[in-house]
C-alpha positions as CSV (number, residue, x, y, z in Angstrom):
1,M,-104.4,16.0,-90.9
2,P,-103.8,15.1,-87.1
3,R,-106.5,13.6,-85.0
4,R,-108.4,16.2,-83.0
5,L,-108.1,15.8,-79.2
6,D,-110.9,15.6,-77.0
7,L,-111.2,15.8,-73.1
8,R,-111.6,12.1,-72.9
9,T,-108.2,11.6,-74.6
10,V,-106.2,14.3,-72.8
11,A,-105.1,12.2,-70.0
12,D,-103.8,9.5,-72.4
13,V,-101.9,12.2,-74.5
14,L,-100.8,13.8,-71.3
15,K,-99.2,10.5,-70.2
16,K,-97.4,9.9,-73.6
17,T,-96.3,13.4,-73.7
18,T,-94.9,13.2,-70.3
19,E,-93.0,10.1,-71.3
20,L,-91.6,11.9,-74.4
21,H,-90.4,14.6,-72.1
22,Q,-88.7,12.5,-69.8
23,A,-87.1,10.7,-72.6
24,G,-85.4,13.9,-73.7
25,K,-87.6,14.3,-76.8
26,L,-88.4,17.9,-76.0
27,D,-89.9,18.9,-79.3
28,Q,-92.3,16.1,-79.7
29,A,-93.3,16.9,-76.0
30,A,-93.8,20.5,-76.7
31,R,-96.0,19.5,-79.5
32,G,-98.0,17.3,-77.3
33,Y,-98.3,20.0,-74.6
34,R,-99.4,22.6,-77.1
35,R,-102.0,20.1,-78.4
36,I,-103.6,19.6,-74.9
37,L,-103.6,23.2,-74.0
38,E,-105.6,24.0,-77.3
39,I,-108.4,22.2,-76.1
40,D,-107.9,22.4,-72.4
41,P,-106.1,25.8,-71.7
42,G,-106.3,25.4,-67.9
43,N,-104.8,21.8,-67.4
44,E,-102.7,22.2,-64.5
45,D,-100.4,19.3,-65.1
46,T,-99.7,20.3,-68.8
47,L,-99.1,24.0,-67.8
48,Y,-96.5,22.9,-65.3
49,R,-94.8,20.4,-67.3
50,Y,-94.8,22.5,-70.4
51,G,-93.4,25.4,-68.2
52,Q,-90.6,23.2,-66.9
53,L,-89.9,22.1,-70.6
54,L,-89.8,25.6,-71.8
55,A,-87.4,26.6,-68.8
56,C,-85.2,23.6,-69.6
57,K,-84.9,24.8,-73.3
58,G,-83.8,28.3,-71.9
59,E,-87.2,29.8,-73.3
60,H,-87.7,31.6,-70.1
61,A,-90.2,34.2,-71.2
62,A,-92.6,31.5,-72.5
63,A,-91.9,29.4,-69.5
64,R,-92.8,32.5,-67.3
65,R,-95.9,32.7,-69.2
66,M,-97.1,29.3,-68.5
67,S,-96.2,29.4,-64.8
68,E,-98.1,32.8,-64.5
69,L,-101.3,30.9,-66.1
70,L,-100.6,28.1,-63.6
71,T,-100.5,30.5,-60.7
72,R,-103.9,32.0,-61.7
73,V,-105.5,28.7,-61.9
74,R,-103.8,27.1,-58.7
75,T,-102.9,29.9,-56.6
76,D,-102.0,27.4,-53.7
77,S,-99.4,25.7,-55.8
78,Y,-96.1,26.2,-54.4
79,K,-94.5,24.6,-57.2
80,A,-96.1,27.0,-59.8
81,W,-94.7,29.8,-57.8
82,L,-91.2,28.2,-57.7
83,L,-91.2,27.8,-61.5
84,L,-92.5,31.5,-61.9
85,G,-89.6,32.7,-59.5
86,Q,-86.9,30.6,-61.5
87,C,-88.1,31.9,-64.6
88,C,-88.1,35.7,-63.6
89,E,-84.5,35.2,-62.0
90,A,-83.3,33.7,-65.2
91,L,-84.7,36.7,-67.1
92,G,-83.2,38.8,-64.5
93,Q,-86.5,40.3,-63.3
94,F,-85.3,40.0,-59.7
95,H,-88.2,42.0,-58.0
96,D,-90.9,39.7,-59.6
97,A,-88.8,36.6,-58.7
98,A,-88.6,37.8,-55.1
99,E,-92.4,38.1,-55.0
100,A,-92.8,34.7,-56.3
101,Y,-90.4,33.2,-53.9
102,R,-92.1,34.9,-51.1
103,E,-95.4,33.2,-52.1
104,V,-93.4,29.9,-52.1
105,I,-92.4,30.7,-48.5
106,R,-95.8,31.6,-47.6
107,L,-97.1,28.2,-49.1
108,Q,-94.5,25.8,-48.3
109,P,-91.5,27.3,-46.1
110,A,-89.6,24.0,-46.1
111,V,-88.8,23.9,-49.7
112,P,-85.0,23.5,-49.9
113,G,-83.0,26.5,-50.6
114,I,-86.0,28.9,-50.8
115,F,-84.8,31.4,-48.2
116,S,-81.4,31.5,-50.1
117,K,-83.3,32.0,-53.5
118,L,-85.2,35.0,-52.0
119,A,-82.1,36.4,-50.3
120,N,-80.0,36.2,-53.5
121,V,-82.6,37.7,-55.9
122,S,-83.4,40.4,-53.2
123,S,-79.5,41.1,-53.0
124,R,-79.1,41.2,-56.7
125,S,-81.9,43.9,-56.9
126,G,-80.2,46.1,-54.6
127,R,-82.3,45.2,-51.4
128,I,-79.5,44.0,-49.1
129,E,-81.4,44.7,-46.0
130,D,-84.4,42.4,-47.4
131,A,-81.7,39.8,-48.1
132,H,-80.4,39.9,-44.6
133,K,-83.9,39.7,-43.0
134,T,-84.8,36.7,-45.2
135,L,-81.5,34.8,-44.2
136,M,-82.2,35.7,-40.6
137,A,-85.8,34.4,-41.0
138,G,-84.5,31.2,-42.6
139,F,-81.9,30.7,-39.8
140,E,-84.7,31.2,-37.2
141,M,-86.9,28.5,-38.8
142,V,-84.0,25.9,-38.9
143,I,-83.2,26.7,-35.2
144,A,-86.9,26.2,-34.2
145,G,-86.9,23.0,-36.2
146,D,-89.6,24.2,-38.8
147,I,-87.4,23.5,-41.7
148,S,-84.7,21.0,-42.1
149,G,-81.0,21.9,-41.1
150,G,-80.1,20.7,-44.6
151,A,-81.7,23.8,-46.2
152,S,-79.2,25.8,-47.9
153,L,-79.0,29.4,-46.3
154,S,-76.5,31.2,-48.3
155,L,-75.9,34.1,-50.7
156,H,-74.3,33.2,-54.1
């Protein structure tokens, strides 16, 4: 029977699990993340990393659930919203992806390519005027110097 985790050992298990994840041992890492979430369901680092792992494996619906939980725990985390947007986009849920990307822009407008991401999902959901407005807002921010000129502003 596996040893039961307690809150004192969560940090150690998360460190080891992250190392497994980075080494490409995704199944082992997934087990570690699940063990942590059993005793600490609101662990922000675990929710984010497990969501990333699930998205990497193409399990976008499960990754979406992880990122939605994280956005409720950390409403101010642009990374959580970005992951949610990417999952929704991969699932073809363009309206939900657009909402998540708008939140990223509100929290951290300098995220590379975020205006293009929002414009693309807006376009794909048939909201061409919104896509145009988003690209123009991105261009205005680049011109004003609010975001790097290296930011990608294009439709794909």
